[in-house]
C-alpha positions, 0 to 999 in steps of 0.5 A: 826218423823217430821210433814213432815214425818207424812204428807207424810205418812198419809195425802192426797191431793184431796183424793190421798196420797202424794206417789201417787201424787209423783209417778204421777208427776215423771211418767209425767216428765219421760214420757215427757223426754223419748219421747220428749227430746234428752236425752230420745231418746239417752237412748232408742237408747243405750238400743236398740244397744250400737254399733249403738248408738255409730256409730250415735255419741251418748255418750254411757257411759254418757247415761248409767251413767245418766240412773243409776243415775236416777234409783238410785234416783228413787229407793231411793225416792221409799224407802223413800216414802215406809218408810213414809207409814210404819212410820219406816224402818228396814233391811227388809223394802222393801224386795221383792219389786224388784220382784214386780217392775220387774214383773210390767215392763215386764207385762206392755210390756217393753222389756227385750231386751232394746230399747223399753219401756215406762213409760205408759207401766210400770204404766199399769204393776204396776196397774195389779200387784197391783190389782192381789196382793191385790185381792189375799190378800183379798181372804185370800191367804198368802205371799207364794201364792202371790210370787208363782203367781208373779213368774209364771206371770213373767216367762210367761211374760219373755217367751212371751217377748223372743219369741216376740223379736225373731219373731217380725220382721217377724210378724211386716213386715207381719202386717205393710205393708198396700198397697194402690191403685195406677194407673200408667200412661201408658208409652212408651216401653224402649225395644231394637228395640221399636223405642221409645224415651226411647229405651235402648241400650248396650252402658253402657257395654262399660264402664270401671270399677273402684274399681271392687270388692273393693267397695260395693254399691256405690249408689252415686258418685262425683268428687272434684276440683282435679278430685278425685272420691268419693263414699259411701259404705254399710259399712258406709264409704266414699271412695276416688279414686285418680286421674288420673287413680283411681287405688289407693283408701283410706277410706276418712271417716267413717260415719256409716249408709249407705252414699247415696247422695253426694254434695260439698258445696262452702267450699269443704265440702262433704255433704252426706245423710246417710240412717237412720242417717240424713244429715252429713258434712265431711270437707276436713280434714275429720271431720264428723259432723251431720247437722240434723236428724229431721224436724218439726213434722207434726201437723196431724200425730199420729206417730212422723214423725220428725225423718229422716228415709231414707234421700236419695239425696241432692243438694246445692243452691247458698245461701248455703241451702241444699235441700234433700229428705227423701224417706219414713217416714214408712221404714228405709233405709235397708227396702226401697224395702218394700215401693214399695209394700205398695206405700203410699205417705210418701216421702218428700222434705226438706231444711236445713238452715246452718245459723240457723241449722233449717230443714223445710219440703217443700213438703210431700205426694210423692211416694218415693222422690229420686234424687234432683238437682238445675236447671241450672238457679238456680230458681228451682230444680228437684226431682224424685218420684221413684215409680210413675216414675215422675220428678217434678220441685219445684220453688225456685224463681218467681211467682210459688215460693213454688209450684211443678209441674210435668215435666215428668210423663211417664217414663218406669223406676224408676228414682233415682238420677239427676245431671247436664250435661255440655250442660245445660241439665240433667242426670237421673239414672234408678234404674230399669224398670217397668213391666206389672205385678207389674203395675197391682198389684198396682191397686189391694192393696188387692192382695198385702196385701194377698201376704205379709200375706201368702207368705214368703218375698222372694216370694213377687212381688217387683218392678224390680230393676235388670235392669236400665240405664241412661237418658238425658233430657232437661228443658222442659222434652224432652228425648235426650239420653238413655244409658243401659246395656241390658245384665246386665253384668256391670251396670244392675241397675244404681242409680247415674251418674256424668259428669266430663271432658267429662266422665260419672261416674256411680254408683249403690247401688247393684253394686261392681264397678264404671263405666266410660263412654266416652260421645261423643261431651261433654265439656272436661273442664266442672266440677260440682264444677266450675259450682256450685261455680266457680273457686278458 
């Protein structure tokens, strides 16, 4: 054998053998790659769900191939290092070590279900197995006893892992929700006959239906220059209804996830916030491209908050920058209602710059940031804070540039999307209405904590999203008009509305239709694409 062979097998560096140093170096490199690189995130995503990874645009076969290549490389390296320690190799060298490796991985806490694991857990498991086997040898037990104990340990670890995979969502939901104190501002009543500025009516019950029973969850709606109507669905599709009667429709593009907020840019590309996936662009010829799925990690955050978990709504400034909201950093899009119970300020406002592909967090710490629209004067934008029932203004220009201020703070309902109106004002959707019982619970976080620990989820007290409406307001925050459906037959919950040529198109994340309401006295020539980008 060569001197290098003897050095690797017998010599030490700073008191530790060469194989130990090799293992540490590889572990550090693998840990950084798995937790801080795109390829590592892709590997974890493929391990968790190949179908979901494919829908997110990940090259699944490539990731699987690279994983097997790296596994083969590390297995070969381990065999080489083991042979140097034994000063030779034979047909039985390393026999049974695969059981040790598997036991170490499972005992350390790496899931057999895939998608969850780490190098640190593997090292911890290896240390546990090493200490246990060496301890048994020093106590005088033979190889058979060692293998039996390892088998029992592996069986117990696998059983716990399977049980955990089966029940972890229930356990995590109960333990993860951590409510905080929130004192809501008193708001005027919106009940019929109350006589307040927010008094609702049943005008939305007169709205005509588009796509009744043909679409599920049109959270946002938008119209193009040719009067065609678009909406997202819970099936991960963007659907297009053809003008003028909107009776015929097609799947315009399959994006995956849940397309939420929609906006057209100056080149007629449809930009969408896709729940749990990021910000996407769909060209007129239906090419789907992901623009961004992450932002810069917060310097003070222990948990990595760079990934966009619930991108919700967006609007595009004249310079092409895309301003959008990420409603919560703690819950994925399908668990958005849980954020109402916890009510921590983890929502944020972000901007994507298409010139350099960068994403920047502008504001953080809001209670479920939601709808956003560029103001008519283009010097500021308006965005909603759903769970605190507020509308904020963020300044893009002027002496207040980069600062936010409250425009409306006494809403009796939960605001969702905001869009421009033809007369220089704004439309705002009400997802649902506040209730005294839920407002009271927000002042008692211990009550909500006990509720999530002791009651099944279908008996929890959630924010009311079963009835809502539409509100019209001006730049000063004055309420000008309200629209509702008091009986809740057609549009009990409204998440979006778009004015187009004298009509208001209405969407709802919990609805199975799009509504069309005729606006009295509205400009029948006004369209949002022309208002934003001019004639073509």
